[in-house]
C-alpha positions in Angstrom: -54.3 -7.5 38.8 -56.9 -5.0 40.1 -58.0 -4.1 36.9 -58.7 -7.8 35.7 -60.9 -8.2 38.7 -62.8 -5.0 37.6 -63.4 -6.3 34.4 -64.6 -9.8 35.6 -67.0 -7.9 37.9 -68.5 -5.7 35.3 -68.9 -8.7 32.9 -70.6 -10.6 35.7 -72.9 -7.5 36.2 -73.8 -7.4 32.5 -74.0 -11.0 31.7 -77.5 -10.8 30.7 -76.5 -9.1 27.1 -74.5 -12.0 25.5 -72.8 -12.2 22.1 -69.7 -11.2 20.2 -69.2 -7.3 20.0 -67.3 -6.4 17.0 -64.9 -3.2 16.5 -67.6 -1.8 14.4 -70.2 -2.1 17.2 -67.7 -0.3 19.6 -67.2 2.4 17.1 -70.9 2.7 16.3 -71.5 3.1 20.0 -68.9 5.7 20.8 -70.0 7.6 17.6 -73.5 7.8 18.8 -72.5 8.8 22.4 -68.9 9.8 22.7 -67.6 11.5 19.4 -69.3 14.8 19.9 -67.0 15.7 22.5 -64.1 13.2 22.1 -63.2 14.2 18.5 -59.9 16.0 17.1 -62.9 18.8 16.2 -65.8 18.3 18.7 -69.3 19.1 17.4 -70.7 19.5 21.0 -70.9 23.5 21.6 -69.3 23.3 25.0 -65.9 22.0 23.5 -63.5 23.7 21.2 -61.2 20.7 21.8 -61.5 17.1 23.0 -61.9 17.3 26.9 -58.7 16.1 28.6 -57.2 15.6 24.9 -59.0 12.1 24.7 -60.0 11.3 21.1 -62.4 8.3 20.3 -62.9 8.2 17.0 -60.5 5.2 15.8 -60.3 1.4 17.1 -56.8 2.3 18.1 -57.9 5.3 20.1 -60.9 3.1 21.6 -58.1 0.6 22.5 -55.7 3.2 24.1 -58.5 4.6 26.0 -60.3 1.1 27.0 -59.5 1.2 30.7 -60.5 4.6 31.2 -63.8 4.0 29.1 -64.5 0.9 31.4 -64.0 3.1 34.6 -65.8 6.3 33.2 -68.7 4.8 31.2 -69.4 1.1 32.5 -68.3 1.2 36.3 -69.0 5.0 37.4 -71.1 6.0 34.8 -69.6 9.4 34.5 -69.8 9.5 30.8 -71.5 10.1 28.3 -72.8 13.6 29.6 -76.6 13.6 29.8 -76.5 9.8 30.4 -78.4 8.7 27.3 -76.2 5.4 27.0 -78.4 2.4 27.3 -77.4 -0.6 29.9 -77.1 -2.9 26.5 -74.7 -0.6 25.3 -72.4 -0.5 28.2 -72.6 -3.9 28.6 -71.3 -4.3 24.8 -68.7 -1.8 25.5 -67.6 -3.9 28.7 -67.3 -6.9 26.6 -65.5 -5.4 23.8 -63.0 -4.1 26.4 -62.6 -7.6 27.7 -61.8 -8.9 24.3 -59.3 -6.5 23.7 -57.3 -8.0 26.6 -55.8 -4.4 27.5 -56.4 -4.9 31.2 -54.4 -7.9 31.3 -51.1 -7.7 33.1 -48.4 -7.2 30.2 
C-alpha cells in the first residue's frame, strides 16, 4: 500500500492544477519530454536504444511504466534529462497515473 500512499501524497502536492487528464494529454507530455530517449529508435544523440529498455510511445507502454514514471518524473524529478518539464505537466502526469489505478493492490 506504499504506492497508494505515494500517489495520494503526490496528488495532494499538485492539487492546484485540477481537471481531467486524458490519455492524449499524457501522450503529448511524454512525446514532448520523454520519447526522444524512450523510443524504440531514440532521436536523442546520446542513445542508440531506449535507456533500460523503457519505451514510452504508446498508452499501453505508459500504463506499464506508470509507477516508475511517478517515481522518476513526479516524485524524484530525475527525469526528464535537462528538467524542462513544468510543474503543471508533472501534476498532470500524476493525475493521469492516479486515474489508471495501476498503483492499487490487485
